[in-house]
C-alpha positions in Angstrom: 210.8 128.7 133.3 209.0 131.5 135.0 205.8 129.9 135.2 202.6 132.1 134.0 199.9 129.4 134.5 198.9 125.8 133.9 197.3 123.6 131.2 194.0 122.9 132.7 192.5 120.9 129.7 193.5 119.4 126.3 191.0 118.6 123.8 191.1 116.6 120.3 188.9 117.2 117.6 189.2 114.3 115.0 186.2 115.5 113.2 184.1 118.6 113.0 181.8 118.6 116.1 183.4 115.8 117.9 185.7 116.7 120.8 187.6 114.6 123.1 189.2 115.3 126.5 192.8 114.1 126.4 195.5 113.8 129.0 198.2 114.6 126.4 198.4 115.9 122.6 201.2 115.1 120.4 202.3 118.3 118.4 204.2 118.5 115.2 206.1 121.7 114.5 204.7 123.5 111.4 201.6 121.0 111.2 199.6 121.2 114.5 198.4 118.5 116.7 198.4 115.0 115.4 194.8 113.5 114.3 193.4 116.7 114.7 190.9 118.1 112.0 192.8 121.6 112.1 196.3 120.0 111.5 197.5 121.8 108.3 200.9 123.0 107.3 199.3 126.1 105.8 197.3 127.1 108.4 197.6 129.9 111.1 194.6 128.2 112.9 196.5 124.7 113.9 195.6 125.2 117.4 192.8 127.1 119.7 193.6 128.1 122.9 191.2 129.7 125.6 191.3 131.1 129.2 189.8 129.2 132.3 189.0 132.6 133.7 187.0 133.7 130.4 185.1 130.4 130.2 184.2 131.0 133.9 182.9 134.4 133.4 181.0 133.6 130.2 179.4 130.4 132.0 180.7 128.2 129.1 181.9 124.6 129.8 185.5 123.9 128.9 185.8 122.4 125.5 182.5 123.8 124.5 184.1 126.6 122.2 185.9 123.8 120.4 189.3 124.6 121.8 192.2 122.5 121.9 193.8 123.8 124.9 192.4 125.7 128.1 194.9 127.5 130.2 194.8 128.9 133.7 196.8 132.1 133.5 198.1 134.4 135.9 199.1 137.2 133.3 196.0 137.2 130.9 197.4 140.4 129.4 200.0 138.7 127.8 197.5 136.0 126.1 197.2 137.7 122.8 198.6 137.5 119.0 202.2 137.6 118.9 203.0 136.0 122.1 204.3 132.4 122.4 203.2 129.8 124.9 206.1 127.7 125.7 205.4 124.7 127.8 207.5 123.1 130.4 208.2 120.0 128.1 209.4 122.3 125.3 206.2 122.7 123.1 206.1 126.1 121.6 202.9 127.6 120.1 202.9 131.0 118.3 199.8 133.1 118.9 198.6 134.3 115.5 194.9 135.8 115.7 191.9 136.0 117.9 189.4 133.5 117.1 186.4 135.1 115.8 182.9 134.3 117.1 180.5 132.4 114.5 177.2 130.7 113.9 178.6 127.5 115.1 178.6 128.7 118.9 175.5 130.8 118.7 173.8 128.2 121.0 176.4 128.9 123.9 176.3 132.8 123.3 173.1 134.3 121.7 174.9 137.7 121.5 178.1 136.8 119.6 179.5 140.1 120.2 180.1 139.0 123.9 182.5 136.7 122.6 184.7 139.2 120.4 188.2 138.8 121.6 187.4 136.4 124.2 186.4 133.1 122.5 190.2 132.5 122.5 193.4 132.9 120.4 194.6 130.6 117.5 198.1 129.4 117.0 200.5 127.4 115.1 202.8 124.8 116.6 206.6 126.2 116.3 208.1 123.4 118.4 206.7 120.0 118.6 206.4 117.3 121.5 204.0 116.1 123.9 201.8 118.7 125.6 200.3 117.5 128.9 197.6 118.5 131.1 198.8 120.0 134.2 202.1 121.2 133.1 203.2 124.7 133.7 203.9 127.3 130.8 205.1 130.6 130.3 203.9 133.4 127.8 206.6 135.2 125.7 204.9 138.5 124.7 206.0 139.8 121.3 207.9 136.9 120.2 206.3 137.0 116.8 204.4 139.1 114.5 200.5 138.9 114.9 198.6 138.3 111.8 197.2 141.4 110.4 193.2 141.8 111.1 192.5 143.0 107.5 191.7 140.0 105.1 193.1 142.0 102.2 196.5 142.5 104.0 196.4 138.6 104.9 195.9 138.1 101.2 199.0 140.0 100.2 201.2 138.4 103.1 200.2 134.9 102.0 201.0 135.7 98.3 204.5 137.4 99.0 205.4 134.2 101.0 204.7 131.7 98.0 208.3 130.6 96.9 209.2 130.6 93.4 208.4 127.4 91.3 205.6 126.5 93.8 201.9 127.4 93.6 198.8 127.4 95.7 195.3 127.1 94.8 192.3 129.2 95.8 191.4 127.1 98.7 195.0 126.6 99.9 195.2 130.7 99.9 192.0 130.7 102.0 193.7 128.2 104.5 196.8 130.2 104.8 195.0 133.3 105.4 193.1 131.9 108.2 189.7 132.8 106.8 186.5 130.7 106.1 186.4 128.3 103.0 183.8 130.6 101.5 186.2 133.4 101.4 187.5 131.6 97.9 184.7 133.7 96.2 186.5 137.0 97.2 190.0 135.9 95.8 189.5 136.5 92.2 188.8 139.9 93.2 191.8 140.1 95.3 193.9 139.2 92.6 192.4 141.8 90.0 193.1 144.4 92.8 196.5 143.4 93.2 197.7 143.2 89.6 200.3 145.8 89.1 201.7 145.2 92.7 205.3 143.3 92.9 203.7 140.1 93.9 203.7 136.5 92.6 200.2 136.6 91.7 201.2 134.1 89.0 201.4 131.4 91.7 197.8 131.2 92.3 196.1 128.5 90.2 192.3 126.8 90.6 191.6 123.5 92.0 192.8 121.5 89.3 195.9 123.3 88.6 194.7 125.3 85.7 195.7 129.2 85.1 192.7 131.6 85.9 192.7 134.3 83.2 193.4 137.1 85.8 197.2 137.5 85.6 199.0 138.6 82.6 201.6 136.2 81.0 200.9 133.8 84.0 202.1 130.7 82.1 205.1 132.6 81.0 205.9 133.6 84.7 205.7 130.2 85.9 207.7 128.5 83.0 210.6 131.1 83.9 210.4 129.7 87.5 211.1 125.9 86.1 207.2 125.0 86.1 205.9 122.9 83.3 202.7 124.2 81.8 200.8 122.1 79.6 197.6 123.3 78.0 197.1 125.9 80.6 197.4 123.5 83.2 200.5 122.6 85.8 201.1 119.5 87.8 200.0 120.0 91.4 201.6 117.0 92.5 205.2 118.8 91.8 204.4 122.2 92.2 201.9 122.6 95.1 203.4 124.6 98.0 203.4 122.5 101.4 205.7 124.5 103.8 208.1 122.3 105.4 207.8 119.4 103.0 210.7 118.6 100.5 209.8 118.5 97.0 211.2 115.0 96.4 208.7 113.5 98.8 205.6 115.1 97.3 202.9 112.7 96.3 
């Protein structure tokens, strides 16, 4: 391993607002950190990483930004979306997008603009294992495609990835886009805007599995993919898309 830095600190967030320093974190491929509130198979925000050097320059204590991993890095120019962090123990994290400053950390930086592209980088776990404080890592630039910055392009990419015979709810789409929960209010408008594109918009349903009146012939299109539609509603237990989970073990 080339050795671009060392892991200076690890933190586990069991609940929002509760962060605990840990000597090691258990990571599961495609899911995130075991017992962490942000672990989710759909999410590109499974892990938040920050630079020790940035925290020092900003005068912010490690862990205060609700990050999971603090790294000392000799090549900070490689710490950006699209790169991969590969630890000595074999854990690999794909860096997906910069973490945007938000009001939750306004008490740390009254001028949130100071934290743009400095709060840290979000990522998803590609290869699982035990990540340990103090172990070295390398950063591999350009190993993955960074998520687009445009929310609408993120929406298009998520919809295009939904496999035939599976559906996502509005809230699931927001999670997969890596945006705030409140963004679900914008999704009906995105769907209307996208009708006519060659996208499987019919694979988006509401929270209860009902078909919104937004996509022409939605029931017919789903039925053609083997989805049972009863009274304008489908069974989420059998059709909800969970990446990496086989249909025969759904609950």
